C-alpha positions in Angstrom: 5.7 10.2 -15.6 6.5 7.6 -13.3 3.8 5.8 -11.0 5.6 7.5 -8.0 5.2 10.8 -9.8 1.6 10.5 -10.7 0.7 8.9 -7.4 2.4 11.9 -5.6 0.7 14.5 -8.0 -2.4 13.1 -7.3 -2.0 13.3 -3.5 -0.8 17.1 -4.0 -3.8 17.8 -6.1 -6.6 16.4 -3.3 -4.2 18.3 -0.5 -4.5 21.7 -2.3 -7.9 21.2 -2.8 -8.7 20.9 0.8 -6.4 24.3 1.1 -4.1 22.2 3.4 -0.5 22.8 3.9 2.2 19.9 3.7 2.8 20.5 7.3 -1.2 20.0 7.8 -1.1 16.6 5.8 2.2 15.4 8.0 0.5 16.1 11.2 -2.9 14.5 10.3 -1.0 11.4 9.3 1.6 11.3 11.7 4.2 11.3 8.8 7.6 13.3 8.5 6.8 16.4 6.5 10.2 15.2 4.7 8.3 11.8 3.6 5.2 13.7 2.6 7.2 16.2 0.4 9.0 13.4 -1.2 5.9 11.6 -1.9 4.3 14.6 -3.6 7.4 15.6 -5.6 7.6 11.8 -7.1 10.6 10.8 -5.2 9.2 8.1 -3.3 6.8 5.6 -4.0 4.5 5.2 -0.6 4.0 2.1 0.8 0.2 0.9 1.3 0.2 1.6 4.8 1.3 5.3 4.0 -0.9 5.5 1.1 -3.8 4.3 3.7 -3.1 7.4 5.9 -2.8 9.8 3.4 -6.3 8.6 1.7 -7.8 8.8 5.2 -6.3 12.5 6.0 -7.6 13.3 2.1 -10.9 11.9 2.8 -10.2 9.5 -0.4 -9.7 5.9 -1.1 -6.2 4.4 -1.4 -7.0 3.2 -5.1 -7.8 7.1 -6.1 -4.3 7.7 -5.9 -3.7 4.9 -8.2 -6.2 4.7 -10.8 -5.7 6.3 -14.2 -9.2 5.9 -15.5 -12.7 4.7 -14.3 -14.0 1.4 -15.8 -17.4 -0.2 -15.7 -18.1 -3.0 -13.9 -16.8 -5.6 -14.0 -13.6 -4.8 -13.7 -11.2 -7.5 -15.2 -7.5 -7.5 -14.9 -5.8 -9.7 -17.0 -2.6 -11.5 -15.6 -0.8 -10.2 -19.1 -1.7 -6.9 -18.4 -0.8 -6.3 -14.8 1.4 -3.2 -14.3 3.7 -3.6 -11.2 4.2 -1.1 -8.7 7.4 -0.7 -6.3 7.2 0.4 -2.7 10.2 2.6 -2.1 11.5 3.3 1.4 14.2 5.2 3.3 15.9 7.8 0.7 14.9 5.8 -2.5 16.1 2.3 -1.0 14.4 -0.6 -3.1 11.4 -1.8 -1.1 10.4 -5.5 -0.6 7.1 -5.2 -1.8 6.4 -5.6 -5.4 2.5 -5.1 -5.7 0.0 -5.1 -8.6 -3.1 -3.3 -8.0 -6.5 -5.4 -9.0 -9.0 -2.9 -8.3 -7.8 0.1 -10.5 -10.5 1.8 -12.0 -13.6 0.6 -10.0 -14.4 4.0 -8.7 -16.9 2.8 -6.1 -14.9 0.3 -4.3 -14.5 -0.2 -0.7 -11.6 -2.5 -0.9 -8.1 -2.4 -2.3 -7.2 -5.9 -3.7 -3.4 -6.6 -4.6 -1.2 -9.2 -5.8 2.2 -8.9 -3.9 5.6 -10.1 -4.2 7.5 -10.0 -1.4 11.3 -10.3 -0.9 13.2 -10.8 2.4 14.9 -8.2 4.1 16.3 -7.4 7.5 14.0 -4.4 7.5 11.1 -5.4 10.2 9.5 -1.8 10.7 5.8 -2.0 11.5 3.2 0.1 10.0 -0.4 0.5 11.1 -3.5 2.4 9.4 -6.9 2.1 9.6 -9.1 -0.8 8.3 -8.6 -4.5 8.1 -6.3 -6.7 5.8 -7.1 -10.1 4.7 -4.1 -12.1 3.0 -3.9 -15.5 1.3 -0.2 -16.8 1.2 0.3 -17.7 -2.8 3.7 -19.3 -2.7 6.5 -19.5 0.0 6.7 -18.6 3.7 5.7 -15.2 5.1 6.3 -13.8 8.6 3.4 -12.0 10.3 4.9 -9.7 13.0 1.5 -8.4 14.4 1.8 -6.4 17.8 4.0 -8.5 19.9 3.4 -11.7 18.0 5.0 -13.4 15.1 3.4 -16.2 13.0 4.8 -18.3 10.1 2.7 -18.8 7.2 3.0 -21.1 4.1 1.1 -21.7 0.8 -2.6 -21.6 1.5 -2.7 -20.1 4.6 -4.5 -17.0 5.3 -4.4 -14.2 7.6 -7.1 -11.8 8.5 -6.3 -8.8 10.8 -7.3 -5.3 12.3 -4.5 -2.8 10.6 -4.6 -0.6 13.3 -2.3 -3.0 15.1 1.3 -2.4 14.0 2.2 -5.5 11.9 4.7 -6.1 9.0 4.7 -8.9 6.7 8.3 -10.3 5.3 9.1 -13.3 3.2 11.3 -16.2 4.7 13.6 -18.5 3.2 13.0 -16.7 -0.4 10.8 -14.7 -2.5 7.1 -15.3 -1.5 3.9 -14.2 -3.4 0.5 -13.1 -1.5 -3.0 -11.8 -2.3 -3.9 -9.3 -0.2 -7.0 -7.1 0.2 -7.0 -3.9 2.4 -10.5 -2.6 3.7 -10.2 0.9 4.6 -12.7 2.5 6.5 
């Protein structure tokens, strides 16, 4: 089963355990019913902001949908063993975020750490979700659109923001790589 299929199945399982319909989940998250159906059907791998909204509505951590097994502390993720996930958007179009979850397997975590490779795109659709994000630019240049403001950040620069404010990260002038930690309340 693909990563998007596993994530979708887990979301569906948690929704059904709560005796919640797809329409109910869509209403609680503010997402279109068709998107929720595509995610549960494994047609779309949700972006991190979308997963945060789904997790919140289902009373789960974002990582709950991505973890295959529980590991004991400390959870160590070797660079060579990292599995890549891709956020698909808009009718199966390839997303511009390719991410590696770094906390997979830690059952009681309160944050979601990732390494994310970002490709430049013209799609500047902002997202918002509960929580906070802390990001370190590892390589390249990243543009942060945060509310009505735009910030250009380079290698070594950091950003820390309230993710309720609509935001979008995009690579500028070529691919970029970031470390991101998402804390969902």
